[in-house]
C-alpha positions, 0 to 999 in steps of 0.5 A, spaced: 787 395 909 788 393 916 793 387 917 790 381 921 793 380 927 797 374 928 798 375 936 792 376 941 791 383 942 792 384 950 786 387 954 788 394 956 785 393 963 789 395 969 785 393 974 782 400 976 775 399 973 772 405 976 768 410 971 769 417 970 764 422 969 764 421 962 763 413 963 770 411 961 774 407 965 779 411 969 784 405 968 784 403 961 779 409 958 775 404 955 767 406 955 763 401 958 760 398 951 768 397 949 769 393 956 763 389 956 764 387 948 772 386 949 772 379 949 767 378 943 771 383 938 775 381 932 782 383 933 781 389 928 776 392 933 780 391 939 786 395 935 781 401 934 779 401 941 786 401 943 787 407 938 781 411 941 784 409 948 791 412 946 787 419 944 783 419 950 789 418 954 793 424 950 787 428 951 786 427 959 794 429 959 793 435 956 787 437 960 791 436 966 797 439 964 793 445 962 790 445 969 797 445 972 799 451 969 793 455 971 794 453 978 802 454 978 800 461 975 795 462 980 800 461 985 805 465 982 800 471 982 798 470 989 805 471 992 
C-alpha cells in the first residue's frame, strides 16, 4: 500500500516542452497524456508518473552512453 503524500507532488516540467520521436517530452520525459492530465491526477498517480520518468531517463542515459562508446571506438579504429 502506498503512503498518501502530505505535500503536493512537484510538477517535473522544466520548460522545454518539445516532444521526441516517441512522443515523450524532451525536458521531463512525460507522455502527452501524462502532461495533459497532470493537474487532475491524484498524488499516487503523479508519483507513478515520476517513477516512469526516472526509468525513461535512465534508459535514455544508457542509450547515449552506448552511442558515445561506439563513436569513440569508431574514432579510435580510424586513427
